[in-house]
DSSP file (Angstrom, degrees, kcal/mol; ACC not computed):
  #  RESIDUE AA STRUCTURE BP1 BP2  ACC     N-H-->O    O-->H-N    N-H-->O    O-->H-N    TCO  KAPPA ALPHA  PHI   PSI    X-CA   Y-CA   Z-CA
    1    1 A M              0   0    0      0, 0.0     2,-0.3     0, 0.0    42,-0.0   0.000 360.0 360.0 360.0 131.1    8.6   18.7  -53.5
    2    2 A L        -     0   0    0     41,-0.1     2,-0.1     1,-0.1     0, 0.0  -0.607 360.0-134.3 -81.1 136.0    7.1   21.8  -51.9
    3    3 A D     >  -     0   0    0     -2,-0.3     4,-2.3     1,-0.1     5,-0.2  -0.279  30.9 -94.7 -82.3 174.9    7.8   25.1  -53.5
    4    4 A D  H  > S+     0   0    0      1,-0.2     4,-2.6     2,-0.2     5,-0.2   0.862 122.6  54.8 -59.8 -39.0    8.8   28.3  -51.6
    5    5 A K  H  > S+     0   0    0      1,-0.2     4,-2.4     2,-0.2    -1,-0.2   0.913 110.0  46.3 -63.0 -41.9    5.2   29.6  -51.4
    6    6 A K  H  > S+     0   0    0      2,-0.2     4,-2.2     1,-0.2    -1,-0.2   0.903 112.5  49.9 -68.1 -40.0    4.0   26.4  -49.8
    7    7 A L  H  X S+     0   0    0     -4,-2.3     4,-2.0     2,-0.2    -2,-0.2   0.896 112.0  48.4 -65.1 -39.4    6.9   26.4  -47.3
    8    8 A Q  H  X S+     0   0    0     -4,-2.6     4,-2.6     2,-0.2    -2,-0.2   0.919 109.7  52.5 -64.5 -43.1    6.2   30.0  -46.4
    9    9 A A  H  X S+     0   0    0     -4,-2.4     4,-3.0     1,-0.2     5,-0.2   0.899 107.5  52.3 -60.0 -40.7    2.5   29.2  -46.0
   10   10 A I  H  X S+     0   0    0     -4,-2.2     4,-2.7     2,-0.2    -1,-0.2   0.921 109.4  49.6 -61.3 -44.1    3.4   26.4  -43.6
   11   11 A D  H  X S+     0   0    0     -4,-2.0     4,-1.5     2,-0.2    -2,-0.2   0.935 114.0  44.9 -60.4 -46.6    5.6   28.7  -41.6
   12   12 A Y  H  X>S+     0   0    0     -4,-2.6     4,-0.8     2,-0.2     5,-0.6   0.921 115.4  46.8 -65.0 -44.4    2.8   31.4  -41.4
   13   13 A L  H ><5S+     0   0    0     -4,-3.0     3,-0.9     1,-0.2    -2,-0.2   0.920 111.6  50.8 -64.2 -43.6    0.1   28.8  -40.6
   14   14 A A  H 3<5S+     0   0    0     -4,-2.7    -1,-0.2     1,-0.2    -2,-0.2   0.790 100.7  63.9 -66.4 -27.0    2.2   27.1  -37.9
   15   15 A S  H 3<5S-     0   0    0     -4,-1.5    -1,-0.2    -5,-0.2    -2,-0.2   0.802  93.5-145.1 -67.2 -26.8    3.0   30.4  -36.2
   16   16 A G  T <<5S+     0   0    0     -3,-0.9    -3,-0.1    -4,-0.8    -2,-0.1   0.578  70.8 107.5  74.1   8.8   -0.7   30.8  -35.4
   17   17 A E      < +     0   0    0     -5,-0.6     2,-0.3     2,-0.1    -4,-0.1   0.554  68.8  55.7 -94.9  -9.2   -0.4   34.6  -35.9
   18   18 A Y  S    S-     0   0    0     -6,-0.5    -2,-0.1    -5,-0.1     2,-0.1  -0.914  74.1-124.1-129.6 149.7   -2.2   34.9  -39.2
   19   19 A T     >  -     0   0    0     -2,-0.3     4,-2.5     1,-0.1     5,-0.2  -0.398  38.1-106.3 -78.0 166.7   -5.6   34.0  -40.6
   20   20 A K  H  > S+     0   0    0      1,-0.2     4,-2.5     2,-0.2     5,-0.2   0.877 123.0  53.9 -62.5 -37.0   -5.8   31.9  -43.7
   21   21 A T  H  > S+     0   0    0      2,-0.2     4,-2.0     1,-0.2    -1,-0.2   0.922 110.0  46.9 -62.5 -43.9   -6.8   35.0  -45.7
   22   22 A E  H  > S+     0   0    0      2,-0.2     4,-2.8     1,-0.2    -2,-0.2   0.902 110.9  51.9 -65.1 -41.2   -3.7   36.8  -44.5
   23   23 A V  H  X S+     0   0    0     -4,-2.5     4,-2.1     2,-0.2     5,-0.2   0.930 108.1  51.6 -61.1 -45.4   -1.5   33.8  -45.2
   24   24 A A  H  X>S+     0   0    0     -4,-2.5     5,-2.6     1,-0.2     4,-0.9   0.925 112.8  45.4 -57.8 -45.5   -2.7   33.6  -48.8
   25   25 A K  H  <5S+     0   0    0     -4,-2.0     3,-0.5     1,-0.2    -1,-0.2   0.916 110.3  54.3 -64.1 -43.2   -2.0   37.3  -49.3
   26   26 A L  H  <5S+     0   0    0     -4,-2.8    -1,-0.2     1,-0.2    -2,-0.2   0.854 115.3  38.2 -61.4 -36.4    1.5   37.0  -47.7
   27   27 A V  H  <5S-     0   0    0     -4,-2.1    -1,-0.2    -5,-0.2    -2,-0.2   0.520 114.9-113.6 -95.5  -4.7    2.5   34.2  -50.0
   28   28 A G  T  <5S+     0   0    0     -4,-0.9     2,-0.3    -3,-0.5    -3,-0.2   0.852  74.1 113.6  81.2  36.2    0.8   35.6  -53.1
   29   29 A V      < -     0   0    0     -5,-2.6    -1,-0.3    -6,-0.2    -2,-0.1  -0.871  68.7 -95.3-129.6 167.2   -1.9   33.1  -53.7
   30   30 A S     >  -     0   0    0     -2,-0.3     4,-2.0     1,-0.1     5,-0.2  -0.390  32.2-116.8 -75.9 159.8   -5.6   33.1  -53.6
   31   31 A R  H  > S+     0   0    0      1,-0.2     4,-2.5     2,-0.2     5,-0.1   0.848 117.5  58.6 -64.1 -32.3   -7.5   31.9  -50.6
   32   32 A T  H  > S+     0   0    0      2,-0.2     4,-2.2     1,-0.2    -1,-0.2   0.908 104.3  49.8 -62.7 -42.9   -8.9   29.2  -52.8
   33   33 A S  H  > S+     0   0    0      2,-0.2     4,-2.3     1,-0.2    -2,-0.2   0.933 110.9  49.0 -61.8 -45.6   -5.4   27.9  -53.6
   34   34 A L  H  X S+     0   0    0     -4,-2.0     4,-2.4     1,-0.2    -2,-0.2   0.913 109.7  52.3 -60.9 -41.9   -4.5   27.8  -50.0
   35   35 A H  H  X S+     0   0    0     -4,-2.5     4,-1.5     1,-0.2    -1,-0.2   0.897 108.0  51.7 -61.4 -40.0   -7.7   26.0  -49.2
   36   36 A K  H  X>S+     0   0    0     -4,-2.2     4,-3.2     2,-0.2     5,-1.0   0.916 109.1  50.1 -62.9 -42.6   -6.8   23.4  -51.8
   37   37 A W  H  X5S+     0   0    0     -4,-2.3     4,-0.9     1,-0.2     8,-0.3   0.927 112.4  47.8 -59.5 -43.6   -3.4   22.9  -50.3
   38   38 A L  H  <5S+     0   0    0     -4,-2.4    -1,-0.2     1,-0.2    -2,-0.2   0.743 123.8  30.6 -71.2 -23.4   -4.9   22.4  -46.9
   39   39 A S  H  <5S+     0   0    0     -4,-1.5    -2,-0.2    -3,-0.2    -1,-0.2   0.701 134.0  18.1-108.7 -23.3   -7.5   19.9  -48.1
   40   40 A K  H  <5S+     0   0    0     -4,-3.2     2,-1.2    -5,-0.2    -3,-0.2   0.622  93.6  90.3-127.3 -18.3   -6.0   18.1  -51.0
   41   41 A D     X< -     0   0    0     -5,-1.0     4,-2.7    -4,-0.9     5,-0.2  -0.704  51.6-171.5 -89.2  98.0   -2.2   18.4  -51.1
   42   42 A E  H  > S+     0   0    0     -2,-1.2     4,-2.5     1,-0.2    -1,-0.2   0.851  83.8  50.8 -60.7 -37.4   -1.0   15.5  -49.0
   43   43 A E  H  > S+     0   0    0      2,-0.2     4,-2.3     1,-0.2    -1,-0.2   0.913 112.0  47.5 -66.7 -41.8    2.6   16.6  -48.9
   44   44 A F  H  > S+     0   0    0      2,-0.2     4,-2.6     1,-0.2    -2,-0.2   0.935 113.4  47.9 -62.2 -47.6    1.6   20.1  -47.8
   45   45 A I  H  X S+     0   0    0     -4,-2.7     4,-2.6    -8,-0.3     5,-0.2   0.914 112.2  49.3 -60.7 -44.7   -0.7   18.7  -45.1
   46   46 A A  H  X S+     0   0    0     -4,-2.5     4,-2.3    -5,-0.2    -1,-0.2   0.911 112.4  47.1 -63.2 -43.0    2.0   16.2  -43.9
   47   47 A K  H  X S+     0   0    0     -4,-2.3     4,-2.5     2,-0.2    -2,-0.2   0.903 112.6  49.5 -67.1 -40.8    4.6   19.0  -43.6
   48   48 A L  H  X S+     0   0    0     -4,-2.6     4,-2.7     2,-0.2    -2,-0.2   0.932 112.3  47.8 -62.6 -45.6    2.2   21.3  -41.8
   49   49 A N  H  X S+     0   0    0     -4,-2.6     4,-2.3     1,-0.2    -2,-0.2   0.887 111.0  51.9 -62.7 -38.6    1.3   18.6  -39.4
   50   50 A E  H  X S+     0   0    0     -4,-2.3     4,-2.2    -5,-0.2    -1,-0.2   0.927 111.0  47.2 -62.1 -45.4    5.0   17.8  -38.9
   51   51 A R  H  X S+     0   0    0     -4,-2.5     4,-2.2     1,-0.2    -2,-0.2   0.911 111.6  50.3 -64.1 -42.7    5.7   21.5  -38.1
   52   52 A L  H  X S+     0   0    0     -4,-2.7     4,-2.4     1,-0.2    -1,-0.2   0.885 110.0  50.6 -63.1 -38.2    2.8   21.7  -35.7
   53   53 A Q  H  X S+     0   0    0     -4,-2.3     4,-2.8     2,-0.2    -1,-0.2   0.892 107.9  53.2 -66.6 -39.1    4.0   18.6  -33.9
   54   54 A E  H  X S+     0   0    0     -4,-2.2     4,-2.4     2,-0.2    -2,-0.2   0.920 110.9  46.9 -59.9 -43.6    7.5   20.1  -33.6
   55   55 A I  H  X S+     0   0    0     -4,-2.2     4,-2.5     2,-0.2    -2,-0.2   0.918 112.4  49.7 -64.7 -43.6    6.0   23.2  -32.0
   56   56 A K  H  X S+     0   0    0     -4,-2.4     4,-2.4     1,-0.2    -2,-0.2   0.921 111.5  48.7 -61.3 -44.4    3.9   21.2  -29.7
   57   57 A D  H  X S+     0   0    0     -4,-2.8     4,-2.4     1,-0.2    -1,-0.2   0.910 111.3  49.9 -62.5 -42.6    6.9   19.0  -28.6
   58   58 A Q  H  X S+     0   0    0     -4,-2.4     4,-2.4     1,-0.2    -2,-0.2   0.918 111.7  48.1 -62.2 -44.3    9.0   22.1  -28.0
   59   59 A C  H  X S+     0   0    0     -4,-2.5     4,-2.6     1,-0.2    -1,-0.2   0.893 110.6  51.5 -64.2 -39.7    6.3   23.7  -25.9
   60   60 A Q  H  X S+     0   0    0     -4,-2.4     4,-2.5     2,-0.2     5,-0.2   0.917 110.3  48.5 -65.1 -42.6    5.8   20.6  -23.9
   61   61 A K  H  X S+     0   0    0     -4,-2.4     4,-2.0     2,-0.2    -2,-0.2   0.925 112.6  48.8 -61.3 -44.4    9.5   20.3  -23.2
   62   62 A E  H  X S+     0   0    0     -4,-2.4     4,-2.4     2,-0.2    -2,-0.2   0.907 110.9  50.8 -62.5 -42.5    9.6   24.0  -22.1
   63   63 A F  H  X S+     0   0    0     -4,-2.6     4,-2.1     1,-0.2    -2,-0.2   0.946 112.0  45.5 -60.5 -49.7    6.6   23.5  -19.9
   64   64 A Y  H  < S+     0   0    0     -4,-2.5    -1,-0.2     1,-0.2    -2,-0.2   0.800 112.8  52.0 -68.1 -27.6    8.1   20.5  -18.1
   65   65 A Y  H  X S+     0   0    0     -4,-2.0     4,-0.5    -5,-0.2    -1,-0.2   0.913 116.6  38.4 -69.6 -43.4   11.4   22.3  -17.8
   66   66 A R  H  X S+     0   0    0     -4,-2.4     4,-2.6     1,-0.2     5,-0.2   0.708  97.1  80.3 -84.0 -20.9    9.8   25.4  -16.2
   67   67 A L  H  X S+     0   0    0     -4,-2.1     4,-2.6     1,-0.2     5,-0.2   0.921  93.1  46.2 -57.4 -50.8    7.2   23.6  -14.0
   68   68 A P  H  > S+     0   0    0      0, 0.0     4,-2.3     0, 0.0    -1,-0.2   0.884 113.5  51.1 -61.3 -35.5    9.5   22.6  -11.1
   69   69 A I  H  X S+     0   0    0     -4,-0.5     4,-2.4     2,-0.2    -2,-0.2   0.924 111.3  47.6 -64.6 -44.9   11.0   26.1  -11.1
   70   70 A A  H  X S+     0   0    0     -4,-2.6     4,-2.6     2,-0.2    -1,-0.2   0.904 111.6  50.1 -64.2 -41.6    7.6   27.7  -11.0
   71   71 A I  H  X S+     0   0    0     -4,-2.6     4,-2.7    -5,-0.2    -1,-0.2   0.919 110.4  50.3 -63.6 -42.7    6.4   25.4   -8.2
   72   72 A E  H  X S+     0   0    0     -4,-2.3     4,-2.3    -5,-0.2    -2,-0.2   0.920 112.4  46.6 -61.3 -44.3    9.5   26.2   -6.2
   73   73 A E  H  X S+     0   0    0     -4,-2.4     4,-2.3     2,-0.2    -2,-0.2   0.904 112.2  50.4 -65.0 -41.4    9.0   30.0   -6.6
   74   74 A Y  H  X S+     0   0    0     -4,-2.6     4,-2.6     2,-0.2    -2,-0.2   0.923 110.2  50.4 -60.7 -44.4    5.3   29.6   -5.7
   75   75 A W  H  X S+     0   0    0     -4,-2.7     4,-2.2     2,-0.2    -2,-0.2   0.906 109.0  51.4 -62.0 -42.7    6.3   27.7   -2.6
   76   76 A K  H  X S+     0   0    0     -4,-2.3     4,-1.7     1,-0.2    -1,-0.2   0.926 111.7  47.3 -59.9 -45.4    8.8   30.3   -1.6
   77   77 A L  H  X S+     0   0    0     -4,-2.3     4,-1.3     1,-0.2    -2,-0.2   0.911 111.1  51.2 -62.1 -42.8    6.2   33.0   -1.9
   78   78 A A  H  < S+     0   0    0     -4,-2.6     4,-0.4     1,-0.2    -1,-0.2   0.873 111.6  47.5 -63.4 -37.0    3.6   31.0    0.0
   79   79 A M  H  < S+     0   0    0     -4,-2.2     3,-0.3     1,-0.2    -1,-0.2   0.795 112.6  47.9 -76.8 -28.6    6.1   30.5    2.9
   80   80 A T  H  < S+     0   0    0     -4,-1.7    -1,-0.2     1,-0.2    -2,-0.2   0.664 108.2  53.8 -87.9 -15.7    7.2   34.1    3.1
   81   81 A T     <        0   0    0     -4,-1.3    -1,-0.2     1,-0.2    -2,-0.2   0.454 360.0 360.0 -98.2  -0.6    3.7   35.6    3.1
   82   82 A T              0   0    0     -4,-0.4    -1,-0.2    -3,-0.3    -2,-0.1   0.450 360.0 360.0 -99.4 360.0    2.3   33.6    6.0
């Protein structure tokens, strides 16, 4: 079972907004501890990968949802400027 610090670290890492050093500081552990989690804690690694896959899937759905709308808008612009 992952503790609160590890779950918080996963959230911060998955966000892509923080460096590993910043994540370690934010959750109150050393950078060495965070590195151990990332390299040796199989449960931590699996949960992080799961979270990253969820984000990737969400982005892909959003992209495919918006693509036809963007193409339609682009086409309208192309037709009105000629």
